[in-house]
MILOLUM-937324 format. One record per residue (C-alpha): residue number from 0; x, y, z. Coordinates in steps of 0.001 Angstrom, whole numbers, plus 524288, in hexadecimal, padded with zeros to 5 digits. Layout:
N
<NUM; <X; Y; Z>>
...
END
This chain:
109
<0; <908F5; CCC61; 4B1C6>>
<1; <90033; CC0FD; 4AE63>>
<2; <8F2E1; CC339; 4B455>>
<3; <8E845; CCD94; 4B432>>
<4; <8EA94; CD28C; 4C1FB>>
<5; <8F937; CD429; 4BFCC>>
<6; <8F652; CDC13; 4B38D>>
<7; <8EC3D; CE478; 4BA89>>
<8; <8F521; CE6A6; 4C641>>
<9; <90073; CEA86; 4BD80>>
<10; <8F84C; CF452; 4B5D1>>
<11; <8F248; CF9FA; 4C22C>>
<12; <8FFD1; CFE60; 4C6B4>>
<13; <8FF49; D09B5; 4BD18>>
<14; <8FB0E; D172B; 4C1CD>>
<15; <8ECDD; D1B7D; 4C126>>
<16; <8E707; D0F32; 4BB42>>
<17; <8DB53; D06C7; 4BE81>>
<18; <8D61A; CF94F; 4BB6B>>
<19; <8C98E; CF8A2; 4B388>>
<20; <8C082; CEDF7; 4AE8C>>
<21; <8B748; CF595; 4A5B7>>
<22; <8B20F; CEA2D; 49DCC>>
<23; <8A7CC; CE01F; 4A134>>
<24; <8B278; CD603; 49EEF>>
<25; <8BA77; CD445; 4AB81>>
<26; <8C5CB; CCF52; 4A34F>>
<27; <8CA2F; CDD34; 4A02F>>
<28; <8D1B3; CE584; 4A9F3>>
<29; <8D615; CF2F2; 4A56C>>
<30; <8E036; CFB54; 4AC23>>
<31; <8DD59; D09AB; 4A98A>>
<32; <8E2DB; D171A; 4AC70>>
<33; <8DAB9; D1E7E; 4B66E>>
<34; <8DC7F; D2BAE; 4AFD7>>
<35; <8D809; D2818; 4A214>>
<36; <8D216; D1A6D; 4A3BE>>
<37; <8DA5C; D152E; 49883>>
<38; <8DDFA; D06E1; 49989>>
<39; <8EC3B; D02DA; 4990B>>
<40; <8EAA4; CF458; 49C27>>
<41; <8DFB5; CEB3E; 49805>>
<42; <8E11C; CDE89; 49FB4>>
<43; <8D966; CD271; 49BEC>>
<44; <8D9D5; CC3AD; 49AA9>>
<45; <8DA05; CBD6C; 48D4B>>
<46; <8DE16; CAFCB; 48910>>
<47; <8E0CD; CAC29; 49756>>
<48; <8EB07; CB6D7; 498F2>>
<49; <8EAA2; CC4B4; 49E1F>>
<50; <8ECA2; CCF3F; 493E2>>
<51; <8EF67; CDDC8; 49540>>
<52; <8ECC6; CE798; 48A7A>>
<53; <8F643; CF30A; 48AAF>>
<54; <8F81A; CFEE0; 4820F>>
<55; <90548; CFF4D; 47B22>>
<56; <90DC9; D0A59; 4768C>>
<57; <90CC6; D0D84; 4680E>>
<58; <91681; D05E1; 46000>>
<59; <918CC; CFB62; 46A5F>>
<60; <90C70; CF355; 46985>>
<61; <9119B; CE9C5; 45F6A>>
<62; <91EF5; CE94D; 465DC>>
<63; <918C6; CE3E5; 47246>>
<64; <910B3; CDA20; 46A7F>>
<65; <91CBB; CD513; 46377>>
<66; <924B4; CD42C; 46FF6>>
<67; <91AE9; CCC1C; 477C2>>
<68; <91136; CC1D6; 4731E>>
<69; <908C9; CC55C; 47EE2>>
<70; <906ED; CD361; 47A25>>
<71; <8FC7E; CD3B7; 46FB0>>
<72; <8F350; CDD99; 46962>>
<73; <8E9C7; CE228; 473CF>>
<74; <8DD8F; CDA48; 4762B>>
<75; <8D1A0; CE336; 474A5>>
<76; <8D97E; CEFD7; 472E9>>
<77; <8DFE2; CF7A2; 46803>>
<78; <8EB06; CEF0C; 46362>>
<79; <8F2F6; CFAA0; 45E71>>
<80; <8F477; D0045; 46C22>>
<81; <8F239; CF505; 475A2>>
<82; <8F87B; CE7CC; 47836>>
<83; <8F3E5; CDC5B; 4805E>>
<84; <8FDC5; CD654; 4898E>>
<85; <8FB0C; CC81A; 48CB8>>
<86; <8FFF5; CC584; 49A74>>
<87; <90722; CB8C4; 4983C>>
<88; <913DB; CBC3A; 49F17>>
<89; <91B7F; CBE9B; 49296>>
<90; <91CEC; CCD5A; 493E9>>
<91; <9279C; CD2C2; 49CA7>>
<92; <9239E; CDAFB; 4A862>>
<93; <92B10; CE669; 4A28D>>
<94; <9239C; CE5C8; 495AD>>
<95; <91694; CE38E; 49C78>>
<96; <91906; CEF75; 4A4E6>>
<97; <91CBF; CF774; 498ED>>
<98; <91085; CF35F; 4916F>>
<99; <9073D; CF69B; 49C86>>
<100; <90DE0; D036F; 4A01F>>
<101; <90DC4; D0797; 491D3>>
<102; <8FF2F; D04F2; 49107>>
<103; <8FD2A; D0C77; 49DAB>>
<104; <904C2; D1836; 49887>>
<105; <8FE74; D181E; 48B03>>
<106; <8F0BC; D1855; 490B5>>
<107; <8F3B2; D21D9; 49BBF>>
<108; <8F20E; D2E6B; 493D9>>
END
């Protein structure tokens, strides 16, 4: 996953979600749950790369940051609960899937 559309398409595979662009800035695409309107993926371009903000499970946020240089404290969100993933190809598909599905499940309730 390296571009915006790939990230959007991946996130849209989850059940009962929708794509939203609620800000005047077209740079931000949010993927939300239909039932509660909570966002589980914030997709945007920054520093010529696509980034995704995802919510992380308690106790794992710093683990992910130490494991990958491309996982950093979330841009524009609470840094105690959210990480930014910089889509530079350095994160395995398995870990990317885990990070996004965790965010989806944490925001689903």
